[in-house]
CHARMM internal coordinates of N, CA and C (Angstrom, degrees):
IC EDIT
DIST 1 N 1 CA 1.4555
DIST 1 CA 1 C 1.5314
ANGL 1 N 1 CA 1 C 111.06
DIST 1 C 2 N 1.3060
ANGL 1 CA 1 C 2 N 116.87
DIHE 1 N 1 CA 1 C 2 N -38.68
DIST 2 N 2 CA 1.4624
ANGL 1 C 2 N 2 CA 120.48
DIHE 1 CA 1 C 2 N 2 CA 179.10
DIST 2 CA 2 C 1.5177
ANGL 2 N 2 CA 2 C 112.25
DIHE 1 C 2 N 2 CA 2 C -64.22
DIST 2 C 3 N 1.3427
ANGL 2 CA 2 C 3 N 115.57
DIHE 2 N 2 CA 2 C 3 N -33.56
DIST 3 N 3 CA 1.4603
ANGL 2 C 3 N 3 CA 119.64
DIHE 2 CA 2 C 3 N 3 CA 179.44
DIST 3 CA 3 C 1.5207
ANGL 3 N 3 CA 3 C 111.04
DIHE 2 C 3 N 3 CA 3 C -64.71
DIST 3 C 4 N 1.3310
ANGL 3 CA 3 C 4 N 116.25
DIHE 3 N 3 CA 3 C 4 N -40.66
DIST 4 N 4 CA 1.4640
ANGL 3 C 4 N 4 CA 120.73
DIHE 3 CA 3 C 4 N 4 CA 179.76
DIST 4 CA 4 C 1.5269
ANGL 4 N 4 CA 4 C 110.42
DIHE 3 C 4 N 4 CA 4 C -64.85
DIST 4 C 5 N 1.3293
ANGL 4 CA 4 C 5 N 116.59
DIHE 4 N 4 CA 4 C 5 N -40.37
DIST 5 N 5 CA 1.4624
ANGL 4 C 5 N 5 CA 119.81
DIHE 4 CA 4 C 5 N 5 CA 177.66
DIST 5 CA 5 C 1.5246
ANGL 5 N 5 CA 5 C 111.26
DIHE 4 C 5 N 5 CA 5 C -65.55
DIST 5 C 6 N 1.3225
ANGL 5 CA 5 C 6 N 116.55
DIHE 5 N 5 CA 5 C 6 N -41.52
DIST 6 N 6 CA 1.4588
ANGL 5 C 6 N 6 CA 120.47
DIHE 5 CA 5 C 6 N 6 CA 177.94
DIST 6 CA 6 C 1.5226
ANGL 6 N 6 CA 6 C 110.69
DIHE 5 C 6 N 6 CA 6 C -63.20
DIST 6 C 7 N 1.3193
ANGL 6 CA 6 C 7 N 116.40
DIHE 6 N 6 CA 6 C 7 N -42.64
DIST 7 N 7 CA 1.4600
ANGL 6 C 7 N 7 CA 120.34
DIHE 6 CA 6 C 7 N 7 CA 178.84
DIST 7 CA 7 C 1.5302
ANGL 7 N 7 CA 7 C 110.59
DIHE 6 C 7 N 7 CA 7 C -62.73
DIST 7 C 8 N 1.3051
ANGL 7 CA 7 C 8 N 117.12
DIHE 7 N 7 CA 7 C 8 N -41.98
DIST 8 N 8 CA 1.4623
ANGL 7 C 8 N 8 CA 120.69
DIHE 7 CA 7 C 8 N 8 CA 178.30
DIST 8 CA 8 C 1.5206
ANGL 8 N 8 CA 8 C 112.10
DIHE 7 C 8 N 8 CA 8 C -64.62
DIST 8 C 9 N 1.3283
ANGL 8 CA 8 C 9 N 116.00
DIHE 8 N 8 CA 8 C 9 N -39.20
DIST 9 N 9 CA 1.4665
ANGL 8 C 9 N 9 CA 120.00
DIHE 8 CA 8 C 9 N 9 CA 179.04
DIST 9 CA 9 C 1.5273
ANGL 9 N 9 CA 9 C 110.65
DIHE 8 C 9 N 9 CA 9 C -66.03
DIST 9 C 10 N 1.3329
ANGL 9 CA 9 C 10 N 116.56
DIHE 9 N 9 CA 9 C 10 N -42.88
DIST 10 N 10 CA 1.4606
ANGL 9 C 10 N 10 CA 119.75
DIHE 9 CA 9 C 10 N 10 CA 178.50
DIST 10 CA 10 C 1.5289
ANGL 10 N 10 CA 10 C 111.48
DIHE 9 C 10 N 10 CA 10 C -64.33
DIST 10 C 11 N 1.3197
ANGL 10 CA 10 C 11 N 116.41
DIHE 10 N 10 CA 10 C 11 N -39.09
DIST 11 N 11 CA 1.4579
ANGL 10 C 11 N 11 CA 119.94
DIHE 10 CA 10 C 11 N 11 CA 177.50
DIST 11 CA 11 C 1.5329
ANGL 11 N 11 CA 11 C 110.69
DIHE 10 C 11 N 11 CA 11 C -63.11
DIST 11 C 12 N 1.3222
ANGL 11 CA 11 C 12 N 115.98
DIHE 11 N 11 CA 11 C 12 N -42.31
DIST 12 N 12 CA 1.4601
ANGL 11 C 12 N 12 CA 120.06
DIHE 11 CA 11 C 12 N 12 CA 179.12
DIST 12 CA 12 C 1.5205
ANGL 12 N 12 CA 12 C 112.49
DIHE 11 C 12 N 12 CA 12 C -62.93
DIST 12 C 13 N 1.3332
ANGL 12 CA 12 C 13 N 116.41
DIHE 12 N 12 CA 12 C 13 N -42.12
DIST 13 N 13 CA 1.4653
ANGL 12 C 13 N 13 CA 120.51
DIHE 12 CA 12 C 13 N 13 CA 178.78
DIST 13 CA 13 C 1.5267
ANGL 13 N 13 CA 13 C 110.38
DIHE 12 C 13 N 13 CA 13 C -65.47
DIST 13 C 14 N 1.3319
ANGL 13 CA 13 C 14 N 116.79
DIHE 13 N 13 CA 13 C 14 N -43.42
DIST 14 N 14 CA 1.4630
ANGL 13 C 14 N 14 CA 120.28
DIHE 13 CA 13 C 14 N 14 CA -179.99
DIST 14 CA 14 C 1.5259
ANGL 14 N 14 CA 14 C 111.06
DIHE 13 C 14 N 14 CA 14 C -65.26
DIST 14 C 15 N 1.3223
ANGL 14 CA 14 C 15 N 117.02
DIHE 14 N 14 CA 14 C 15 N -39.13
DIST 15 N 15 CA 1.4648
ANGL 14 C 15 N 15 CA 120.79
DIHE 14 CA 14 C 15 N 15 CA 179.42
DIST 15 CA 15 C 1.5269
ANGL 15 N 15 CA 15 C 110.56
DIHE 14 C 15 N 15 CA 15 C -66.33
DIST 15 C 16 N 1.3264
ANGL 15 CA 15 C 16 N 116.40
DIHE 15 N 15 CA 15 C 16 N -41.28
DIST 16 N 16 CA 1.4614
ANGL 15 C 16 N 16 CA 120.12
DIHE 15 CA 15 C 16 N 16 CA 179.10
DIST 16 CA 16 C 1.5255
ANGL 16 N 16 CA 16 C 110.97
DIHE 15 C 16 N 16 CA 16 C -65.63
DIST 16 C 17 N 1.3296
ANGL 16 CA 16 C 17 N 116.99
DIHE 16 N 16 CA 16 C 17 N -40.69
DIST 17 N 17 CA 1.4662
ANGL 16 C 17 N 17 CA 120.12
DIHE 16 CA 16 C 17 N 17 CA 178.71
DIST 17 CA 17 C 1.5288
ANGL 17 N 17 CA 17 C 110.59
DIHE 16 C 17 N 17 CA 17 C -64.77
DIST 17 C 18 N 1.3264
ANGL 17 CA 17 C 18 N 117.47
DIHE 17 N 17 CA 17 C 18 N -39.76
DIST 18 N 18 CA 1.4599
ANGL 17 C 18 N 18 CA 120.28
DIHE 17 CA 17 C 18 N 18 CA 177.70
DIST 18 CA 18 C 1.5158
ANGL 18 N 18 CA 18 C 112.21
DIHE 17 C 18 N 18 CA 18 C -66.66
DIST 18 C 19 N 1.3233
ANGL 18 CA 18 C 19 N 116.62
DIHE 18 N 18 CA 18 C 19 N -37.40
DIST 19 N 19 CA 1.4662
ANGL 18 C 19 N 19 CA 120.14
DIHE 18 CA 18 C 19 N 19 CA 178.86
DIST 19 CA 19 C 1.5238
ANGL 19 N 19 CA 19 C 110.78
DIHE 18 C 19 N 19 CA 19 C -67.65
DIST 19 C 20 N 1.3260
ANGL 19 CA 19 C 20 N 116.99
DIHE 19 N 19 CA 19 C 20 N -36.75
DIST 20 N 20 CA 1.4564
ANGL 19 C 20 N 20 CA 119.97
DIHE 19 CA 19 C 20 N 20 CA 178.37
DIST 20 CA 20 C 1.5200
ANGL 20 N 20 CA 20 C 112.15
DIHE 19 C 20 N 20 CA 20 C -72.02
DIST 20 C 21 N 1.3341
ANGL 20 CA 20 C 21 N 116.88
DIHE 20 N 20 CA 20 C 21 N -34.32
DIST 21 N 21 CA 1.4624
ANGL 20 C 21 N 21 CA 120.66
DIHE 20 CA 20 C 21 N 21 CA -178.28
DIST 21 CA 21 C 1.5164
ANGL 21 N 21 CA 21 C 111.64
DIHE 20 C 21 N 21 CA 21 C -72.29
DIST 21 C 22 N 1.3206
ANGL 21 CA 21 C 22 N 117.08
DIHE 21 N 21 CA 21 C 22 N -29.74
DIST 22 N 22 CA 1.4568
ANGL 21 C 22 N 22 CA 120.27
DIHE 21 CA 21 C 22 N 22 CA -179.51
DIST 22 CA 22 C 1.5163
ANGL 22 N 22 CA 22 C 110.59
DIHE 21 C 22 N 22 CA 22 C 80.76
DIST 22 C 23 N 1.3191
ANGL 22 CA 22 C 23 N 115.98
DIHE 22 N 22 CA 22 C 23 N -174.79
DIST 23 N 23 CA 1.4667
ANGL 22 C 23 N 23 CA 119.52
DIHE 22 CA 22 C 23 N 23 CA -179.25
DIST 23 CA 23 C 1.5231
ANGL 23 N 23 CA 23 C 111.69
DIHE 22 C 23 N 23 CA 23 C -67.23
DIST 23 C 24 N 1.3161
ANGL 23 CA 23 C 24 N 116.16
DIHE 23 N 23 CA 23 C 24 N 144.12
DIST 24 N 24 CA 1.4610
ANGL 23 C 24 N 24 CA 120.70
DIHE 23 CA 23 C 24 N 24 CA -178.51
DIST 24 CA 24 C 1.5157
ANGL 24 N 24 CA 24 C 110.35
DIHE 23 C 24 N 24 CA 24 C -71.26
DIST 24 C 25 N 1.3290
ANGL 24 CA 24 C 25 N 116.86
DIHE 24 N 24 CA 24 C 25 N -43.93
DIST 25 N 25 CA 1.4577
ANGL 24 C 25 N 25 CA 122.25
DIHE 24 CA 24 C 25 N 25 CA 179.39
DIST 25 CA 25 C 1.5294
ANGL 25 N 25 CA 25 C 108.11
DIHE 24 C 25 N 25 CA 25 C -127.93
DIST 25 C 26 N 1.3219
ANGL 25 CA 25 C 26 N 117.77
DIHE 25 N 25 CA 25 C 26 N 94.61
DIST 26 N 26 CA 1.4656
ANGL 25 C 26 N 26 CA 119.86
DIHE 25 CA 25 C 26 N 26 CA -175.04
DIST 26 CA 26 C 1.5198
ANGL 26 N 26 CA 26 C 113.55
DIHE 25 C 26 N 26 CA 26 C -60.63
DIST 26 C 27 N 1.3265
ANGL 26 CA 26 C 27 N 119.07
DIHE 26 N 26 CA 26 C 27 N -28.57
DIST 27 N 27 CA 1.4624
ANGL 26 C 27 N 27 CA 121.54
DIHE 26 CA 26 C 27 N 27 CA -178.92
DIST 27 CA 27 C 1.5097
ANGL 27 N 27 CA 27 C 113.65
DIHE 26 C 27 N 27 CA 27 C -88.10
DIST 27 C 28 N 1.3344
ANGL 27 CA 27 C 28 N 117.48
DIHE 27 N 27 CA 27 C 28 N 2.39
DIST 28 N 28 CA 1.4605
ANGL 27 C 28 N 28 CA 120.76
DIHE 27 CA 27 C 28 N 28 CA -176.34
DIST 28 CA 28 C 1.5202
ANGL 28 N 28 CA 28 C 110.17
DIHE 27 C 28 N 28 CA 28 C -72.26
DIST 28 C 29 N 1.3233
ANGL 28 CA 28 C 29 N 115.88
DIHE 28 N 28 CA 28 C 29 N 127.79
DIST 29 N 29 CA 1.4607
ANGL 28 C 29 N 29 CA 121.83
DIHE 28 CA 28 C 29 N 29 CA 179.85
DIST 29 CA 29 C 1.5185
ANGL 29 N 29 CA 29 C 108.28
DIHE 28 C 29 N 29 CA 29 C -125.61
DIST 29 C 30 N 1.3189
ANGL 29 CA 29 C 30 N 118.07
DIHE 29 N 29 CA 29 C 30 N 148.33
DIST 30 N 30 CA 1.4630
ANGL 29 C 30 N 30 CA 119.50
DIHE 29 CA 29 C 30 N 30 CA 175.32
DIST 30 CA 30 C 1.5228
ANGL 30 N 30 CA 30 C 110.83
DIHE 29 C 30 N 30 CA 30 C -63.74
DIST 30 C 31 N 1.3303
ANGL 30 CA 30 C 31 N 117.11
DIHE 30 N 30 CA 30 C 31 N 146.84
DIST 31 N 31 CA 1.4665
ANGL 30 C 31 N 31 CA 120.46
DIHE 30 CA 30 C 31 N 31 CA -175.77
DIST 31 CA 31 C 1.5213
ANGL 31 N 31 CA 31 C 112.44
DIHE 30 C 31 N 31 CA 31 C -72.72
DIST 31 C 32 N 1.3383
ANGL 31 CA 31 C 32 N 118.28
DIHE 31 N 31 CA 31 C 32 N -6.74
DIST 32 N 32 CA 1.4542
ANGL 31 C 32 N 32 CA 120.65
DIHE 31 CA 31 C 32 N 32 CA -177.76
DIST 32 CA 32 C 1.5259
ANGL 32 N 32 CA 32 C 112.64
DIHE 31 C 32 N 32 CA 32 C -96.22
DIST 32 C 33 N 1.3457
ANGL 32 CA 32 C 33 N 117.56
DIHE 32 N 32 CA 32 C 33 N 13.35
DIST 33 N 33 CA 1.4558
ANGL 32 C 33 N 33 CA 119.33
DIHE 32 CA 32 C 33 N 33 CA -179.79
DIST 33 CA 33 C 1.5219
ANGL 33 N 33 CA 33 C 110.49
DIHE 32 C 33 N 33 CA 33 C -72.16
DIST 33 C 34 N 1.3306
ANGL 33 CA 33 C 34 N 117.57
DIHE 33 N 33 CA 33 C 34 N 135.96
DIST 34 N 34 CA 1.4592
ANGL 33 C 34 N 34 CA 119.55
DIHE 33 CA 33 C 34 N 34 CA 179.22
DIST 34 CA 34 C 1.5225
ANGL 34 N 34 CA 34 C 111.47
DIHE 33 C 34 N 34 CA 34 C -68.78
DIST 34 C 35 N 1.3217
ANGL 34 CA 34 C 35 N 116.18
DIHE 34 N 34 CA 34 C 35 N 145.03
DIST 35 N 35 CA 1.4489
ANGL 34 C 35 N 35 CA 121.05
DIHE 34 CA 34 C 35 N 35 CA 178.99
DIST 35 CA 35 C 1.5102
ANGL 35 N 35 CA 35 C 114.11
DIHE 34 C 35 N 35 CA 35 C 90.91
DIST 35 C 36 N 1.2964
ANGL 35 CA 35 C 36 N 117.96
DIHE 35 N 35 CA 35 C 36 N -4.69
DIST 36 N 36 CA 1.4583
ANGL 35 C 36 N 36 CA 120.75
DIHE 35 CA 35 C 36 N 36 CA 178.10
DIST 36 CA 36 C 1.5254
ANGL 36 N 36 CA 36 C 108.60
DIHE 35 C 36 N 36 CA 36 C -82.84
DIST 36 C 37 N 1.3395
ANGL 36 CA 36 C 37 N 118.14
DIHE 36 N 36 CA 36 C 37 N 127.63
DIST 37 N 37 CA 1.4705
ANGL 36 C 37 N 37 CA 119.23
DIHE 36 CA 36 C 37 N 37 CA -174.18
DIST 37 CA 37 C 1.5207
ANGL 37 N 37 CA 37 C 114.35
DIHE 36 C 37 N 37 CA 37 C -64.28
DIST 37 C 38 N 1.3541
ANGL 37 CA 37 C 38 N 117.02
DIHE 37 N 37 CA 37 C 38 N -32.69
DIST 38 N 38 CA 1.4566
ANGL 37 C 38 N 38 CA 118.94
DIHE 37 CA 37 C 38 N 38 CA -177.84
DIST 38 CA 38 C 1.5192
ANGL 38 N 38 CA 38 C 112.85
DIHE 37 C 38 N 38 CA 38 C -98.37
DIST 38 C 39 N 1.3088
ANGL 38 CA 38 C 39 N 118.12
DIHE 38 N 38 CA 38 C 39 N 0.79
DIST 39 N 39 CA 1.4541
ANGL 38 C 39 N 39 CA 120.86
DIHE 38 CA 38 C 39 N 39 CA -174.69
DIST 39 CA 39 C 1.5161
ANGL 39 N 39 CA 39 C 112.91
DIHE 38 C 39 N 39 CA 39 C -76.44
DIST 39 C 40 N 1.3268
ANGL 39 CA 39 C 40 N 114.58
DIHE 39 N 39 CA 39 C 40 N 178.43
DIST 40 N 40 CA 1.4466
ANGL 39 C 40 N 40 CA 119.93
DIHE 39 CA 39 C 40 N 40 CA 178.83
DIST 40 CA 40 C 1.5061
ANGL 40 N 40 CA 40 C 112.57
DIHE 39 C 40 N 40 CA 40 C 93.20
DIST 40 C 41 N 1.3095
ANGL 40 CA 40 C 41 N 117.77
DIHE 40 N 40 CA 40 C 41 N 169.39
DIST 41 N 41 CA 1.4567
ANGL 40 C 41 N 41 CA 120.48
DIHE 40 CA 40 C 41 N 41 CA -179.99
DIST 41 CA 41 C 1.5219
ANGL 41 N 41 CA 41 C 112.03
DIHE 40 C 41 N 41 CA 41 C -68.13
DIST 41 C 42 N 1.3158
ANGL 41 CA 41 C 42 N 115.61
DIHE 41 N 41 CA 41 C 42 N 137.77
DIST 42 N 42 CA 1.4594
ANGL 41 C 42 N 42 CA 120.71
DIHE 41 CA 41 C 42 N 42 CA 177.66
DIST 42 CA 42 C 1.5137
ANGL 42 N 42 CA 42 C 113.71
DIHE 41 C 42 N 42 CA 42 C 84.00
DIST 42 C 43 N 1.2990
ANGL 42 CA 42 C 43 N 118.90
DIHE 42 N 42 CA 42 C 43 N -1.50
DIST 43 N 43 CA 1.4577
ANGL 42 C 43 N 43 CA 119.45
DIHE 42 CA 42 C 43 N 43 CA -177.56
DIST 43 CA 43 C 1.5024
ANGL 43 N 43 CA 43 C 112.09
DIHE 42 C 43 N 43 CA 43 C -125.56
DIST 43 C 44 N 1.3100
ANGL 43 CA 43 C 44 N 116.83
DIHE 43 N 43 CA 43 C 44 N 153.40
DIST 44 N 44 CA 1.4456
ANGL 43 C 44 N 44 CA 122.01
DIHE 43 CA 43 C 44 N 44 CA 170.57
DIST 44 CA 44 C 1.5098
ANGL 44 N 44 CA 44 C 115.55
DIHE 43 C 44 N 44 CA 44 C 83.81
DIST 44 C 45 N 1.2947
ANGL 44 CA 44 C 45 N 116.05
DIHE 44 N 44 CA 44 C 45 N 116.54
DIST 45 N 45 CA 1.4689
ANGL 44 C 45 N 45 CA 125.71
DIHE 44 CA 44 C 45 N 45 CA 165.34
DIST 45 CA 45 C 1.5391
ANGL 45 N 45 CA 45 C 114.80
DIHE 44 C 45 N 45 CA 45 C 54.62
DIST 45 C 46 N 1.2897
ANGL 45 CA 45 C 46 N 119.21
DIHE 45 N 45 CA 45 C 46 N 23.68
DIST 46 N 46 CA 1.4430
ANGL 45 C 46 N 46 CA 120.91
DIHE 45 CA 45 C 46 N 46 CA 173.47
DIST 46 CA 46 C 1.5087
ANGL 46 N 46 CA 46 C 115.41
DIHE 45 C 46 N 46 CA 46 C 77.60
DIST 46 C 47 N 1.3035
ANGL 46 CA 46 C 47 N 119.95
DIHE 46 N 46 CA 46 C 47 N 14.47
DIST 47 N 47 CA 1.4591
ANGL 46 C 47 N 47 CA 122.17
DIHE 46 CA 46 C 47 N 47 CA 176.91
DIST 47 CA 47 C 1.5149
ANGL 47 N 47 CA 47 C 107.95
DIHE 46 C 47 N 47 CA 47 C -91.00
DIST 47 C 48 N 1.3051
ANGL 47 CA 47 C 48 N 117.74
DIHE 47 N 47 CA 47 C 48 N 113.27
DIST 48 N 48 CA 1.4594
ANGL 47 C 48 N 48 CA 121.07
DIHE 47 CA 47 C 48 N 48 CA 179.92
DIST 48 CA 48 C 1.5062
ANGL 48 N 48 CA 48 C 112.77
DIHE 47 C 48 N 48 CA 48 C 66.30
DIST 48 C 49 N 1.3115
ANGL 48 CA 48 C 49 N 116.61
DIHE 48 N 48 CA 48 C 49 N 42.46
DIST 49 N 49 CA 1.4755
ANGL 48 C 49 N 49 CA 120.51
DIHE 48 CA 48 C 49 N 49 CA -176.21
DIST 49 CA 49 C 1.5055
ANGL 49 N 49 CA 49 C 113.60
DIHE 48 C 49 N 49 CA 49 C -73.87
DIST 49 C 50 N 1.3166
ANGL 49 CA 49 C 50 N 119.45
DIHE 49 N 49 CA 49 C 50 N -17.03
DIST 50 N 50 CA 1.4540
ANGL 49 C 50 N 50 CA 121.82
DIHE 49 CA 49 C 50 N 50 CA 179.42
DIST 50 CA 50 C 1.5145
ANGL 50 N 50 CA 50 C 113.98
DIHE 49 C 50 N 50 CA 50 C 68.84
DIST 50 C 51 N 1.3225
ANGL 50 CA 50 C 51 N 115.69
DIHE 50 N 50 CA 50 C 51 N 52.20
DIST 51 N 51 CA 1.4776
ANGL 50 C 51 N 51 CA 119.50
DIHE 50 CA 50 C 51 N 51 CA -179.70
DIST 51 CA 51 C 1.5183
ANGL 51 N 51 CA 51 C 109.87
DIHE 50 C 51 N 51 CA 51 C -77.24
END
COOR INIT
IC SEED 1 N 1 CA 1 C
IC BUILD
């Protein structure tokens, strides 16, 4: 039972630290957003390039 409480406490501390730190890369967008010139399958940064 103590282990579960410790795990919950650590999760809470980690979540609070992440919330205070904010996003790591505020300009980061998923590659599947419409209107992005390099987005979509087979395009952009070597993800699914089909070599």
